[in-house]
N, C-alpha and C positions, 0 to 999 in steps of 0.2 A: 246218925250219931257216929262220931269218930271213935275208932278203936284206940285204946291207950296202950302204950308199950310198957312192959314189965321192967325195963331198964336193967336187963341182965347183961353183965359185961361181955363184950364180944372178943373172942380169942384172936390173937394175931395169926398164929400158925395152926392150921387144921390138917390133921393126918387123913389121907385118903386110903380107906380100906376097901371100899366097895364102889363100883361104878355102874351106872345104867347107860347103855348105849343103844340108841335107836335112830338110825340115820337114813335119809333118802339119798343124799350125795355121799358116796362111799370113797371119795378122794382121800388118800392118805390114811384110810381107816385101819388097814391091816398093820402097818408100821406103828401107828399110834397105840393100837390095842396090844401089840406085841411088847411095847415098852411098859404098858401098864401091867401086863402079865409078869414081866421081869421084876417089877416092884412088888409082886405078891398081891396085887389088887384083885379082888373077886369081881368078876364081870357078869352082869345080868344083861340080857339082850332080848330083842324081839324079832320075830319073823325072818324076813330076808336078811337083816343085819346079823342075826345069830347064825344063819346058814352060811353067810360069807365068812364069818369069823371061824366057824367050825371047819369049813373047807380049807382054811389056811392053817389049821392045827392049833388054834387058840381055844383054850378051855373057857366055855361060857355056860351059864345057866339060863334056860329059857325063862322069860318073865312069868309064864304060867306056873313055874315051880315056886316063884316068890309069892305069887298071889293065891295059889291053890285054885285058880280059876282059868279055864282055857280062853284063848282068843276066840271071839265070836263075831258073827255078822260080817264075814269077809275081812276081818281085821279092823273093823271100825271101833270095836271095843277090845282093848288089850291092856292098856296102861292106866285107864281110868278106874283106879281101884284104891281103897284105903291103904293097902299094904305098900303101894308105890308112893302115893302122895303123902302118907304118914311118914314114910322113910325119908322123904325129901324135906318136908315142912317142919319136922319135929325140932323144937329148941332143945338141944342136947343137954343143956345145963338147967333145964326146968324139970323139977321133980315130978310134976303131974304129967308132963309129956313123956318122960322116961318110964313112968308107971304104966301109961297107956300103951307104949311100945312093948313093954314086957308082957302086959296082959293079953295083947292081941298078936304076939309073936311078929312084930314089925321090925325089920332090919333097917338100920340107918343107911342111907345112900349119900355118899360124900361127894360124888362127881357125877354130873348128868351131862351126857353128850348127845345132843339132839339137833338135827337139822330137818327142815320141814318138807312136806310134799311140794313138788315144784309147781305150785299154782301159777305163779307169774309166767313161767315158761310155757305151760300148757295153754293158758288163756291167750298169750301173745301169739301162739302158733295157729290160732284160729280154730281151736277145738270146739266141739259143740257144747251146748249148755250143760247137758248131763255130765259129760266128761270133765268139764271145768269144775262143776260143783263137787264131783267125786274127789278132786284133787285139793279140796279145802281140808287142811289138816286140823284136827281137833285135839287129840291127845298130845301132840307135839307142843303146841303153844301152851297148853296147860302145864306140862312138865317144865318147860322153859321158864314160865312166869313163877312157878312155885320155887324152883331152884334159885332164880335170881332174887326173889323176895328173901329167901333164907340164906343169902350169901354169907351170913355170919358163920355158917357151918358147911355150906355147900359150894362147890365150884361148878360153874356152868360153861359149856362150850357149845356154840351154835354154828360154828363155821370151821372147816378144816384149817383155816388160817390161824385158829386159836391153838392148835395142837402143839406146835413147837414151843410156845410160851409155857404151856402147862407142863410138858415134859421137862423143860429146863427148870421150872420152879420145883418140881418134884425131886429132881436131882439135887438142886441147891439146898432144898429144905429137908433132904433125907426122908422123902415120902410125904411131906406136908406142903401146903400151898399158903402163901401169905395173904393177909386180909386185903392189902392194896390191889393185888391181882384179882382176887375174888370180886372186889367192888367194880373194877374196870370191866371184867367179863359180864357182870350183872348189868351194867349200863349198856354194853353192846347187845346183850340178850333182849332187853326191853326195846332197844332200837330196832332189832330184827322183827320182833312180834308186832311192833307198831307199823313197820313198813309192810309186813305181810297183810295185816288187817286193812291197811290203806289200799293195797292192791285189790283185795277182795271187794271192798266197798266201792271202789272206783269202777271195777268191772260190772258189778250189779247196776250201778247208776247208768253205765253205758248201755248195758243190755236192755234195761227197762226204759231208757230214754228220759231219765230223771235229770232235769237241767239245774234244779236248785235243791240239792239235798239238804236235809235238816242239819247234818254235820258234813263238813268238807275238810279233807286233809290231803296232803301230797307228801310223798316220800321218795327218796332216791338212795342209791348205793354209791359210795365214794369211788370215783373212777381215777382221779389223780388230785394231788395237792397242787394248787396253782402258786406261781411265783410270789404273788401278793394280791390283795384285794383291789378295790377301786383306788385306794391310796397305798403307798408303799408300806405304811405302818400297820396295815390291816391284813388279816389272814383270810384265805379263800380256798375253796375246793370245788371241783366239778363233780356233780352228782348225777347219776343216770336213773331214770324212772323205769327203764326196761322197754319203753316204746321203741318200735322199729322205724318210726317216721324218719325220713331223710333229714339231715341237719348237722349242725356242728357236733352235737352229742354223739352221733353215730359215725362221725368222720374219723379218719386216721391221720395224725400229724406225720408228714414225710420228712421234715427237716426243721432246723432252727432250735433256739433255746426253749427252755420251759416256759409255758404260757402263763400270762397273768389274767386276772379277771377281766381287765379291759380288752385284752386280746380276744378272749372268748366272746365278750359282749359285742365287740366290733365285727368279728367274723360272723356271728349269728345275725346281726343286722344286715350285713352285706348279703349273706345267703338268702335271707327271707325277702329282701328287696329284689334281688336278681331273679328269684323264683316267681315273682309276679308276672314275668314276661314269658311268652310262649316260645319254648326252645325250637319248635318246628318252623317258626317264622323268622327268628333272628337270634343272634348271640346277644347276651346282655352282660354288662359289667357295672358293678357298684363300688365306689370308693368311699370308705367310711372313716370318720374320726369322731370318737366319743359318741358312738351310736347314731351320729347324724350324717346323712349323705352329703359328701362334698362334690361328687360327680356321678352321674348315672347316664349310660348311653347304650344304644343297641347298634349292631352292625352286622355285616355279612360274615364276619369272623370275630373270634375273641380278640385278636390283635386290633382290628379296626374299632371294636367296641371299647377296648381299653384306651386307645389313643384319644378317642372322642370323650370318654369319661374324664380322662386326665386334663383335657383341654377346658373342661367346665370351670376349673379353678387353677389357672396357670401360675398364680403367685407363689 
């Protein structure tokens, strides 16, 4: 049965008074937290993140102070607590929610800064089964999804690339973040958790040899915006799945203008076709137009193979 909304008006500007920070990737963390501290924002943090902030002279409260419960089970359970999720999910303008917060001494959390255990990187490195499973984040996705759902009142950051936008918004809004940015950050957040779960699901399927999963999904991270799509009026982007397999996605452009979707598609077709030949036996060159081979040849050198491939269609 679907849950019905109470249709409480959503505020445009929401003041940030308290932030929860728990990150694996600490890129830009100190500078970001320092800016929050300058704005008088109360910072709650966890484990290694709290230690890094404290070492930099930034005042933080450990999450256990907010929950009244210690981290347990080697940190597996630290933020999965009503004091945290109640503070994130509470509808501030709902009287019953406000009453529950007061009754249980739950503090509202206005900014959630979370990035996830590096499961993708660990799995791609060839780590063992147990190590890969240990790097599946549980509390992080739960907080991200909660904050994104309640973007009416909460700002969510899932990537260090979000920090500058948030600081700029806080400055422009005198300590408040506008609804438009909160919505955009929420959309990014759900994209991140979807990609994370896709990576985990795909890894399990590969580990267990499952060829036809009940559910199949694929996700990638934007590497670059392309000049245009298959046609000039269309938009396109190159997304990377994280696979280290040799190919166009892991190649580096040395020169030339920004690529289009057709450039990527043709280059991929050429690479895949040339890769069908054994490099220990001969050089191979494929010339492609609209993903179709116009000329393919082998030779004792790349120059010879190119000249022969070009001669396949001299018109």
